[in-house]
DRENDO-1510 file (C-alpha; in Angstrom, 1 decimal, always signed):
<recs>
REC; n; res; u; v; w
REC; 1; MET; +131.0; -22.5; +186.5 .
REC; 2; TYR; +127.6; -24.3; +186.6 .
REC; 3; SER; +125.9; -26.3; +183.7 .
REC; 4; TYR; +122.6; -27.3; +182.7 .
REC; 5; LYS; +120.6; -29.8; +180.4 .
REC; 6; LEU; +117.4; -28.8; +178.5 .
REC; 7; PHE; +115.1; -31.6; +177.8 .
REC; 8; ASN; +112.8; -29.4; +175.7 .
REC; 9; ASN; +113.6; -26.3; +173.8 .
REC; 10; ILE; +112.8; -23.2; +175.9 .
REC; 11; ALA; +112.5; -19.6; +174.7 .
REC; 12; GLN; +115.8; -18.0; +173.9 .
REC; 13; GLU; +115.2; -15.3; +176.5 .
REC; 14; GLY; +115.5; -18.1; +179.2 .
REC; 15; GLN; +118.6; -19.5; +177.7 .
REC; 16; ASP; +120.1; -16.0; +177.8 .
REC; 17; VAL; +119.7; -15.7; +181.3 .
REC; 18; LEU; +121.9; -18.6; +181.8 .
REC; 19; ALA; +124.4; -17.7; +179.1 .
REC; 20; ASN; +124.7; -14.4; +180.7 .
REC; 21; SER; +125.7; -15.9; +183.9 .
REC; 22; ASN; +128.4; -18.0; +182.1 .
REC; 23; TYR; +126.5; -21.2; +182.5 .
REC; 24; ILE; +127.2; -24.1; +179.9 .
REC; 25; ALA; +125.2; -26.8; +178.3 .
REC; 26; ASP; +126.1; -30.2; +179.6 .
REC; 27; ASP; +124.0; -33.2; +178.6 .
REC; 28; LEU; +126.3; -35.7; +180.4 .
REC; 29; ASN; +126.4; -34.4; +184.1 .
REC; 30; PRO; +124.5; -31.2; +184.5 .
REC; 31; ASP; +123.9; -29.1; +187.6 .
REC; 32; ALA; +120.5; -28.3; +186.6 .
REC; 33; ILE; +117.9; -29.7; +184.4 .
REC; 34; ILE; +115.2; -27.4; +182.7 .
REC; 35; LEU; +112.1; -28.9; +181.0 .
REC; 36; ARG; +108.5; -28.5; +179.8 .
REC; 37; SER; +106.5; -31.4; +179.2 .
REC; 38; PHE; +109.3; -34.1; +178.8 .
REC; 39; GLN; +108.5; -37.3; +180.9 .
REC; 40; LEU; +111.7; -37.3; +183.0 .
REC; 41; ASN; +113.1; -40.4; +184.2 .
REC; 42; LYS; +114.6; -41.1; +187.5 .
REC; 43; LYS; +117.7; -42.3; +185.8 .
REC; 44; GLU; +118.4; -38.9; +184.9 .
REC; 45; LEU; +118.8; -37.8; +188.6 .
REC; 46; SER; +122.6; -38.1; +188.7 .
REC; 47; GLU; +124.8; -37.3; +191.6 .
REC; 48; ASN; +126.1; -34.0; +190.3 .
REC; 49; LEU; +122.3; -32.7; +189.5 .
REC; 50; LYS; +121.1; -30.0; +192.1 .
REC; 51; CYS; +117.9; -28.9; +190.8 .
REC; 52; ILE; +114.9; -29.4; +188.2 .
REC; 53; ALA; +113.1; -26.5; +187.0 .
REC; 54; ARG; +109.8; -27.1; +185.1 .
REC; 55; ALA; +108.8; -24.2; +182.8 .
REC; 56; GLY; +105.4; -24.4; +183.7 .
REC; 57; ALA; +103.2; -25.2; +186.7 .
REC; 58; GLY; +102.5; -28.9; +186.4 .
REC; 59; THR; +105.2; -31.4; +187.6 .
REC; 60; ASN; +103.6; -34.6; +187.2 .
REC; 61; ASN; +106.3; -35.3; +184.4 .
REC; 62; ILE; +109.0; -35.2; +187.2 .
REC; 63; PRO; +109.8; -38.2; +189.9 .
REC; 64; VAL; +109.6; -35.6; +192.6 .
REC; 65; GLU; +109.9; -38.2; +195.4 .
REC; 66; GLU; +113.0; -39.7; +194.1 .
REC; 67; ALA; +114.5; -36.1; +193.5 .
REC; 68; THR; +113.7; -35.3; +197.2 .
REC; 69; GLU; +115.3; -38.5; +198.5 .
REC; 70; LYS; +118.5; -37.3; +196.8 .
REC; 71; GLY; +118.4; -33.6; +197.8 .
REC; 72; ILE; +117.4; -32.2; +194.4 .
REC; 73; VAL; +115.2; -29.2; +194.4 .
REC; 74; VAL; +112.2; -29.2; +192.1 .
REC; 75; PHE; +111.1; -25.7; +190.8 .
REC; 76; ASN; +108.0; -24.8; +188.9 .
REC; 77; THR; +106.8; -21.4; +187.5 .
REC; 78; PRO; +103.3; -20.8; +188.9 .
REC; 79; GLY; +101.8; -17.5; +187.3 .
REC; 80; ALA; +104.2; -17.5; +184.4 .
REC; 81; ASN; +101.5; -18.6; +182.0 .
REC; 82; SER; +98.4; -17.7; +183.9 .
REC; 83; ASN; +97.1; -14.9; +181.6 .
REC; 84; ALA; +97.5; -17.4; +178.6 .
REC; 85; VAL; +95.4; -20.0; +180.1 .
REC; 86; LYS; +92.9; -17.4; +181.5 .
REC; 87; GLU; +92.3; -16.2; +177.9 .
REC; 88; LEU; +91.6; -19.7; +176.7 .
REC; 89; VAL; +89.3; -20.3; +179.3 .
REC; 90; LEU; +87.5; -17.2; +178.0 .
REC; 91; CYS; +87.6; -18.4; +174.7 .
REC; 92; GLY; +86.3; -21.9; +175.8 .
REC; 93; MET; +83.4; -20.2; +177.4 .
REC; 94; LEU; +82.6; -18.3; +174.4 .
REC; 95; LEU; +82.8; -21.3; +172.0 .
REC; 96; ALA; +80.4; -23.3; +174.1 .
REC; 97; SER; +78.0; -20.4; +174.2 .
REC; 98; ARG; +77.8; -18.7; +170.8 .
REC; 99; GLY; +77.8; -21.5; +168.0 .
REC; 100; ILE; +81.0; -20.0; +166.7 .
REC; 101; ILE; +82.6; -23.2; +165.5 .
REC; 102; GLN; +79.4; -24.3; +163.8 .
REC; 103; GLY; +78.7; -21.0; +162.2 .
REC; 104; ASN; +82.3; -21.0; +160.9 .
REC; 105; ALA; +81.9; -24.4; +159.3 .
REC; 106; PHE; +78.5; -23.1; +157.7 .
REC; 107; ALA; +80.2; -20.1; +156.4 .
REC; 108; LYS; +82.9; -22.0; +154.9 .
REC; 109; SER; +80.3; -24.3; +153.0 .
REC; 110; LEU; +78.9; -21.5; +151.4 .
REC; 111; LYS; +81.9; -21.1; +148.9 .
REC; 112; GLY; +80.9; -20.5; +145.3 .
REC; 113; LYS; +77.5; -19.0; +146.1 .
REC; 114; ASN; +76.7; -15.6; +144.7 .
REC; 115; SER; +76.2; -12.5; +147.0 .
REC; 116; GLN; +72.5; -12.6; +146.9 .
REC; 117; ASP; +72.4; -16.5; +147.7 .
REC; 118; LEU; +74.9; -15.9; +150.5 .
REC; 119; ASN; +72.6; -13.2; +152.3 .
REC; 120; ALA; +69.6; -15.2; +151.9 .
REC; 121; LEU; +71.3; -18.5; +153.3 .
REC; 122; MET; +73.0; -16.8; +156.2 .
REC; 123; GLU; +70.0; -15.1; +157.3 .
REC; 124; LYS; +68.0; -18.3; +157.1 .
REC; 125; GLN; +70.5; -20.5; +159.0 .
REC; 126; LYS; +71.9; -18.0; +161.5 .
REC; 127; LYS; +69.2; -19.0; +163.8 .
REC; 128; GLU; +70.6; -22.4; +164.3 .
REC; 129; PHE; +73.7; -20.9; +165.8 .
REC; 130; LYS; +72.1; -18.6; +168.2 .
REC; 131; GLY; +73.9; -18.8; +171.9 .
REC; 132; ASN; +73.7; -17.0; +175.1 .
REC; 133; GLU; +75.9; -14.1; +176.6 .
REC; 134; LEU; +78.3; -14.2; +179.4 .
REC; 135; ARG; +77.1; -11.6; +181.3 .
REC; 136; GLY; +74.8; -12.1; +184.1 .
REC; 137; LYS; +75.7; -15.9; +184.2 .
REC; 138; VAL; +77.4; -17.7; +187.3 .
REC; 139; LEU; +80.9; -18.8; +186.8 .
REC; 140; GLY; +82.2; -21.5; +189.4 .
REC; 141; ILE; +86.0; -21.6; +189.6 .
REC; 142; ILE; +87.5; -24.6; +191.3 .
REC; 143; GLY; +91.0; -23.7; +192.4 .
REC; 144; LEU; +91.8; -20.1; +193.0 .
REC; 145; GLY; +95.5; -19.9; +192.4 .
REC; 146; SER; +97.1; -17.7; +189.9 .
REC; 147; VAL; +95.0; -18.7; +187.1 .
REC; 148; GLY; +91.7; -18.9; +189.1 .
REC; 149; SER; +92.3; -15.6; +190.7 .
REC; 150; LEU; +92.9; -14.0; +187.2 .
REC; 151; LEU; +90.0; -15.4; +185.6 .
REC; 152; ALA; +87.7; -14.3; +188.5 .
REC; 153; GLN; +88.9; -10.7; +187.9 .
REC; 154; THR; +88.3; -10.8; +184.3 .
REC; 155; ALA; +84.9; -12.6; +184.6 .
REC; 156; SER; +83.9; -9.9; +187.3 .
REC; 157; VAL; +84.6; -7.2; +184.7 .
REC; 158; LEU; +82.4; -9.0; +182.0 .
REC; 159; GLY; +79.5; -8.9; +184.3 .
REC; 160; MET; +79.4; -12.4; +185.5 .
REC; 161; LYS; +78.6; -13.6; +189.0 .
REC; 162; ILE; +81.4; -15.7; +190.5 .
REC; 163; ILE; +81.4; -18.5; +193.1 .
REC; 164; GLY; +84.9; -19.8; +194.0 .
REC; 165; TYR; +86.2; -23.0; +195.8 .
REC; 166; ASP; +89.5; -23.7; +197.1 .
REC; 167; PRO; +90.0; -25.1; +200.7 .
REC; 168; TYR; +93.8; -24.6; +200.1 .
REC; 169; ILE; +93.7; -20.9; +198.9 .
REC; 170; SER; +96.8; -19.0; +199.8 .
REC; 171; VAL; +96.9; -15.5; +201.4 .
REC; 172; ASP; +98.3; -14.1; +198.2 .
REC; 173; ALA; +95.6; -15.5; +195.9 .
REC; 174; ALA; +92.9; -14.5; +198.2 .
REC; 175; TRP; +94.2; -10.9; +198.2 .
REC; 176; MET; +93.9; -11.2; +194.2 .
REC; 177; LEU; +90.2; -12.1; +194.4 .
REC; 178; PRO; +87.5; -9.5; +193.6 .
REC; 179; LYS; +85.5; -8.7; +196.7 .
REC; 180; GLU; +82.2; -10.0; +195.0 .
REC; 181; VAL; +83.5; -13.5; +194.6 .
REC; 182; GLU; +81.2; -15.9; +196.7 .
REC; 183; LYS; +83.4; -18.4; +198.6 .
REC; 184; ALA; +81.7; -21.7; +198.5 .
REC; 185; GLU; +82.3; -23.8; +201.7 .
REC; 186; GLU; +81.1; -27.0; +199.8 .
REC; 187; LEU; +81.8; -28.1; +196.3 .
REC; 188; ASN; +78.4; -29.2; +195.6 .
REC; 189; HIS; +77.1; -25.6; +196.3 .
REC; 190; LEU; +79.3; -24.4; +193.7 .
REC; 191; LEU; +78.2; -27.2; +191.1 .
REC; 192; SER; +74.7; -26.8; +191.8 .
REC; 193; ASN; +74.7; -22.9; +191.0 .
REC; 194; SER; +77.1; -22.4; +188.4 .
REC; 195; ASP; +76.4; -22.0; +184.6 .
REC; 196; TYR; +79.9; -22.3; +183.9 .
REC; 197; ILE; +82.6; -24.6; +185.9 .
REC; 198; SER; +86.3; -24.2; +185.3 .
REC; 199; LEU; +88.9; -26.4; +186.7 .
REC; 200; HIS; +92.1; -25.0; +187.9 .
REC; 201; ILE; +93.6; -27.9; +190.2 .
REC; 202; PRO; +96.6; -29.9; +189.8 .
REC; 203; LEU; +96.6; -33.5; +189.0 .
REC; 204; THR; +97.5; -35.8; +192.2 .
REC; 205; ASP; +96.1; -38.9; +193.4 .
REC; 206; LYS; +93.6; -37.0; +195.4 .
REC; 207; THR; +92.3; -35.0; +192.4 .
REC; 208; LYS; +92.4; -37.7; +189.8 .
REC; 209; ASN; +88.8; -38.1; +188.6 .
REC; 210; TYR; +87.8; -35.3; +190.6 .
REC; 211; ILE; +84.7; -34.6; +188.3 .
REC; 212; SER; +83.0; -37.8; +188.1 .
REC; 213; LYS; +79.8; -39.6; +188.6 .
REC; 214; LYS; +79.9; -38.8; +192.3 .
REC; 215; ASN; +79.4; -35.4; +191.5 .
REC; 216; LEU; +78.0; -34.8; +188.2 .
REC; 217; ASN; +74.6; -35.4; +189.4 .
REC; 218; ALA; +75.0; -32.1; +191.5 .
REC; 219; PHE; +75.5; -29.9; +188.1 .
REC; 220; LYS; +73.1; -27.3; +187.6 .
REC; 221; PRO; +71.1; -28.8; +184.2 .
REC; 222; GLY; +72.7; -27.3; +181.2 .
REC; 223; SER; +76.0; -26.1; +182.6 .
REC; 224; LYS; +79.1; -26.2; +180.8 .
REC; 225; LEU; +82.4; -27.6; +182.0 .
REC; 226; ILE; +85.8; -26.3; +181.0 .
REC; 227; ASN; +89.1; -28.3; +181.8 .
REC; 228; LEU; +92.2; -26.7; +180.7 .
REC; 229; SER; +93.9; -27.8; +183.9 .
REC; 230; ARG; +94.9; -31.5; +183.7 .
REC; 231; GLY; +93.3; -34.4; +181.5 .
REC; 232; GLY; +93.1; -36.8; +184.5 .
REC; 233; ILE; +91.0; -34.4; +186.7 .
REC; 234; VAL; +87.9; -35.3; +184.8 .
REC; 235; ASN; +86.6; -38.9; +184.1 .
REC; 236; ASN; +85.8; -39.0; +180.6 .
REC; 237; GLU; +83.3; -41.7; +180.3 .
REC; 238; ASP; +81.5; -40.3; +183.2 .
REC; 239; ILE; +81.5; -36.7; +181.5 .
REC; 240; LEU; +80.3; -38.4; +178.2 .
REC; 241; GLU; +77.4; -40.2; +179.8 .
REC; 242; ALA; +76.4; -36.9; +181.5 .
REC; 243; LEU; +76.5; -35.1; +178.1 .
REC; 244; GLN; +74.6; -37.9; +176.7 .
REC; 245; GLN; +71.8; -37.7; +179.3 .
REC; 246; ARG; +72.0; -33.7; +178.9 .
REC; 247; LYS; +73.0; -33.1; +182.5 .
REC; 248; VAL; +75.9; -31.0; +181.1 .
REC; 249; SER; +75.6; -29.1; +177.8 .
REC; 250; ASN; +79.1; -28.8; +176.8 .
REC; 251; PHE; +82.5; -29.9; +177.6 .
REC; 252; VAL; +85.5; -27.9; +176.6 .
REC; 253; THR; +88.9; -29.6; +177.1 .
REC; 254; ASP; +92.7; -29.1; +176.4 .
REC; 255; PHE; +93.0; -32.9; +176.6 .
REC; 256; PRO; +91.6; -34.8; +173.7 .
REC; 257; THR; +91.2; -38.7; +173.9 .
REC; 258; LYS; +89.9; -41.1; +171.6 .
REC; 259; GLU; +86.4; -41.3; +173.1 .
REC; 260; LEU; +86.1; -37.4; +173.2 .
REC; 261; ILE; +87.1; -37.3; +169.7 .
REC; 262; GLU; +84.6; -39.6; +168.5 .
REC; 263; ARG; +81.8; -37.8; +170.0 .
REC; 264; SER; +83.1; -34.5; +169.0 .
REC; 265; VAL; +82.6; -35.6; +165.5 .
REC; 266; THR; +79.1; -36.4; +165.7 .
REC; 267; GLU; +77.9; -34.0; +168.5 .
REC; 268; LYS; +78.3; -30.3; +169.1 .
REC; 269; ASP; +78.8; -30.5; +172.7 .
REC; 270; VAL; +82.5; -31.5; +173.1 .
REC; 271; ILE; +84.9; -28.9; +172.1 .
REC; 272; LEU; +88.5; -30.2; +171.8 .
REC; 273; LEU; +91.8; -28.0; +171.8 .
REC; 274; PRO; +95.4; -29.7; +171.2 .
REC; 275; HIS; +97.0; -28.6; +174.5 .
REC; 276; LEU; +97.0; -25.0; +173.7 .
REC; 277; GLY; +96.4; -23.6; +177.4 .
REC; 278; ALA; +100.0; -22.1; +177.6 .
REC; 279; SER; +100.9; -21.8; +174.1 .
REC; 280; THR; +101.6; -18.3; +173.6 .
REC; 281; LYS; +104.9; -16.5; +172.6 .
REC; 282; GLU; +104.5; -14.5; +175.9 .
REC; 283; ALA; +103.7; -17.5; +178.3 .
REC; 284; GLU; +106.8; -19.5; +176.7 .
REC; 285; ILE; +108.9; -16.5; +177.4 .
REC; 286; ASN; +107.7; -15.9; +180.9 .
REC; 287; CYS; +108.1; -19.6; +181.9 .
REC; 288; ALA; +111.5; -19.9; +180.3 .
REC; 289; VAL; +112.9; -16.8; +182.1 .
REC; 290; MET; +111.2; -17.7; +185.3 .
REC; 291; ALA; +112.5; -21.2; +185.5 .
REC; 292; SER; +116.1; -20.0; +184.6 .
REC; 293; GLU; +116.2; -17.2; +187.0 .
REC; 294; GLN; +115.3; -19.7; +189.8 .
REC; 295; VAL; +118.0; -22.0; +188.8 .
REC; 296; LYS; +120.5; -19.3; +188.8 .
REC; 297; LYS; +119.3; -17.9; +192.2 .
REC; 298; PHE; +119.6; -21.3; +193.7 .
REC; 299; LEU; +123.0; -22.5; +192.1 .
REC; 300; ASN; +124.4; -19.1; +192.9 .
REC; 301; ASP; +123.2; -18.3; +196.3 .
REC; 302; GLY; +121.2; -21.4; +197.6 .
REC; 303; VAL; +118.0; -19.1; +197.3 .
REC; 304; ILE; +114.8; -21.1; +196.8 .
REC; 305; ILE; +111.8; -19.8; +195.4 .
REC; 306; ASN; +108.4; -21.9; +194.1 .
REC; 307; SER; +109.9; -25.4; +195.0 .
REC; 308; ILE; +107.4; -28.0; +195.2 .
REC; 309; ASN; +109.4; -30.3; +197.5 .
REC; 310; PHE; +111.6; -27.7; +199.5 .
REC; 311; PRO; +110.8; -24.8; +201.7 .
REC; 312; LYS; +111.0; -21.3; +200.3 .
REC; 313; VAL; +114.4; -19.8; +201.7 .
REC; 314; SER; +116.4; -16.7; +201.0 .
REC; 315; LEU; +119.3; -15.0; +202.6 .
REC; 316; GLY; +121.0; -11.8; +201.6 .
REC; 317; ARG; +124.6; -12.3; +201.0 .
REC; 318; THR; +127.0; -10.8; +203.6 .
REC; 319; THR; +130.2; -12.6; +202.9 .
REC; 320; LYS; +132.0; -14.2; +199.7 .
REC; 321; TYR; +131.6; -17.8; +201.0 .
REC; 322; ARG; +128.3; -19.5; +201.5 .
REC; 323; MET; +127.8; -23.1; +202.3 .
REC; 324; VAL; +124.7; -24.6; +201.1 .
REC; 325; ILE; +123.8; -27.7; +203.0 .
REC; 326; ILE; +120.6; -29.9; +202.2 .
REC; 327; HIS; +119.9; -32.4; +204.9 .
REC; 328; LYS; +117.1; -34.6; +206.8 .
REC; 329; ASP; +115.1; -32.4; +209.3 .
REC; 330; GLU; +116.4; -33.9; +212.4 .
REC; 331; PRO; +117.2; -32.4; +216.0 .
REC; 332; GLY; +120.9; -31.5; +216.4 .
REC; 333; VAL; +121.7; -31.0; +212.8 .
REC; 334; ILE; +122.0; -27.4; +213.1 .
REC; 335; GLY; +124.3; -27.6; +216.2 .
REC; 336; MET; +126.6; -30.1; +214.4 .
REC; 337; LEU; +127.0; -27.7; +211.4 .
REC; 338; ALA; +127.9; -24.8; +213.5 .
REC; 339; GLY; +130.3; -26.9; +215.5 .
REC; 340; GLU; +132.3; -28.0; +212.5 .
REC; 341; VAL; +132.7; -24.6; +211.5 .
REC; 342; ALA; +133.5; -23.3; +215.0 .
REC; 343; ALA; +136.2; -26.0; +215.4 .
REC; 344; GLU; +138.4; -24.2; +213.0 .
REC; 345; GLY; +137.7; -20.9; +214.4 .
REC; 346; ILE; +135.7; -19.4; +211.4 .
REC; 347; ASN; +133.0; -16.9; +212.2 .
REC; 348; ILE; +129.5; -17.4; +211.0 .
REC; 349; PRO; +128.2; -13.5; +210.3 .
REC; 350; ASP; +124.8; -14.9; +209.2 .
REC; 351; MET; +122.9; -18.4; +208.4 .
REC; 352; ILE; +119.4; -19.5; +208.1 .
REC; 353; ASN; +117.5; -23.1; +208.2 .
REC; 354; LYS; +114.4; -23.9; +206.8 .
REC; 355; SER; +112.4; -27.3; +206.7 .
REC; 356; ARG; +109.7; -28.8; +204.8 .
REC; 357; ASN; +108.3; -32.2; +205.8 .
REC; 358; GLU; +111.5; -34.4; +206.2 .
REC; 359; ILE; +113.8; -32.3; +204.2 .
REC; 360; ALA; +115.6; -29.1; +205.2 .
REC; 361; ILE; +118.2; -26.7; +203.9 .
REC; 362; THR; +120.6; -24.7; +205.6 .
REC; 363; LEU; +122.8; -21.5; +204.3 .
REC; 364; ILE; +125.6; -20.5; +206.4 .
REC; 365; ASP; +127.6; -17.2; +205.3 .
REC; 366; LEU; +131.4; -17.5; +206.5 .
REC; 367; GLU; +134.1; -14.9; +206.7 .
REC; 368; LYS; +136.8; -17.1; +204.9 .
REC; 369; GLU; +136.7; -20.1; +202.6 .
REC; 370; PRO; +136.0; -23.3; +204.4 .
REC; 371; SER; +138.6; -26.1; +204.4 .
REC; 372; LYS; +138.5; -29.3; +202.7 .
REC; 373; ASN; +138.3; -30.9; +206.2 .
REC; 374; ILE; +134.9; -29.0; +207.0 .
REC; 375; ILE; +133.5; -29.9; +203.9 .
REC; 376; SER; +134.4; -33.5; +204.2 .
REC; 377; ASN; +133.3; -33.6; +207.8 .
REC; 378; ILE; +129.8; -32.0; +207.1 .
REC; 379; LYS; +129.4; -34.3; +203.9 .
REC; 380; ASN; +130.1; -37.6; +205.9 .
REC; 381; MET; +127.4; -36.7; +208.3 .
REC; 382; GLU; +124.7; -39.4; +208.3 .
REC; 383; THR; +121.9; -36.7; +208.1 .
REC; 384; VAL; +123.5; -34.5; +205.3 .
REC; 385; LEU; +122.6; -35.3; +201.7 .
REC; 386; SER; +124.8; -32.6; +200.0 .
REC; 387; ILE; +126.9; -29.7; +200.8 .
REC; 388; ARG; +128.6; -27.3; +198.5 .
REC; 389; VAL; +130.1; -23.8; +198.6 .
REC; 390; CYS; +128.9; -21.0; +196.4 .
</recs>
């Protein structure tokens, strides 16, 4: 029987996945941790912990390096909240284009006016909120993963022209792109030719301040920037300067800060949302179920899907007993593992080994239950981080 600990409340549907597999909640010594935005401390990485699942895409709130050193698999749920984010990007583009927020505020200010005065005032004032349509405009999408690909599909249907930039695009994501998408070889080509620019990249050391003075000068004059990805990707001081100088006409972001809030109070060119990107009932259910399913598959069978620190590995069960061994990726390890099993005359019907960087996982199916001696010998190998039988 396996156990888990929740650091954030997840949708009941995700908890049901675990309950239906007889998993139990354990706050003291869990086999798995499931969280959303909670900032996980490395002190939580106990000896018994086998995996961490993030019900969402970003994992900058998890000490991934320390988890890897301990042989703890870290999962995320790419694609589970993609539609929710995509729809909010479209909303952000419309909010930045049509004077919707300002028009709504004006309409509310007419409280108490009679019908005749209302009509006259609205007809007189509505020209102040005149905007532009999305059709025929150019959308630049930086990052063509799950969200970026979905956004490209929908924007294409709306009649927008699309430029995409992603030097690390996966084959699966490439298949999702409409054939009309222009693939930019250089970032500045996208920036200088787009009316709208939407960011869909993770926050890493390489992407921190990805949009800053170094490339804001390349933006097409009057373009609009939407960032529903991560706050640190855009340098706030630099984008505020670009707005002040009218290099950029609007900035829509899901990550308010003090300086952005101050400008939004006095100017119309900053639109702030309180981290609503994945805040839909459907997205929360999708993320919770996906995270729980990944935990269950790993703990039950050693199968790894969507890990950010371990290789993808899958092996159909052929026997009742399976050893899941996490170890350093060094020469000779596989031979030593097989040798320990063969020494006790146990047959290996099937096995698989996968590695990523300096870490590896080996699944070995056995015809009969391995002895305590085999488990102990393998566990004591210098290169082995953990071993269990499932």
